[in-house]
Structure formats: C-alpha cells, structure tokens
C-alpha positions, 0 to 999 in steps of 0.5 A: 225147477221147470224151465218156464219157472226159472225163466219167469224168475230170472228173465229170459236174458239171464236164461240165455246167458246161462244157456250159452255159458253151459254150451261153453262148458259142454264144449270144454268137457268134449276136450277132456279125456275120460276112462271108463270103469274098465279103463277103456277110453270113452273120450270119443263117444263123450266128446261126440255127445257133448259136442253134438248137445252144445251145437243143438242147444246153441242153435236153439238158443240162437233161434228161440232165446234162452227160455224158448230154446231150453224148452225146445232142447228139453223137448228133444230129450236133452237135460237142461238142469245145468243150464237152469242151475246156472241161470239161478246162480247168475241171477243170485250173483247179480242181486248180491253184486247190487246189494252188497255195499 
C-alpha cells in the first residue's frame, strides 16, 4: 500500500503515531549487536544507519505530520513499509478495542 492510501484509510494521527513508534524501534535496533555471515561485526554501520534514519524520519514527521513526513522520507529513499504496517495494526487494534464486548 502507498503512504497516501494508508493515510486515507487510518488517518494522519494514526500514521504519525506509527511513524514515531517505528522511530523508537529503529533506535532500539541501533543498540542491538549484529554479526555478518562472515562473523565480522556490522554493528557500527547498522547502528549508524538506524540512528540516522530515525533522526531523519522523526524530523520529517515533526515538521509535516505522519503522512506528509513519511512521504518525504520515502522521497529520500527510506523504506517506510514497516511504519505503514504499524499504522494499519494500530488502526485495527483500535477498532477491535471498541467493538469487543
């Protein structure tokens, strides 16, 4: 799904909440240690990429809101599919919480 489609489906506030949740997850990933298949630590590069991506997405969402911020991130080449999946799950959870007796 596109950023616009998800934004239209769940609303900008939900997209923004999901984007901020994703930023948090990226920052947590930056703290996790990882080894490449050859046993060489790729942690410094992965951590730097995750932190930089989180900083850029956070700044774009701060300025433009959820949908506009993710569109701008996508225009910069950042894969925002994880944030979109989070937005759909948040919206589904909200619906389930209001319809479950």
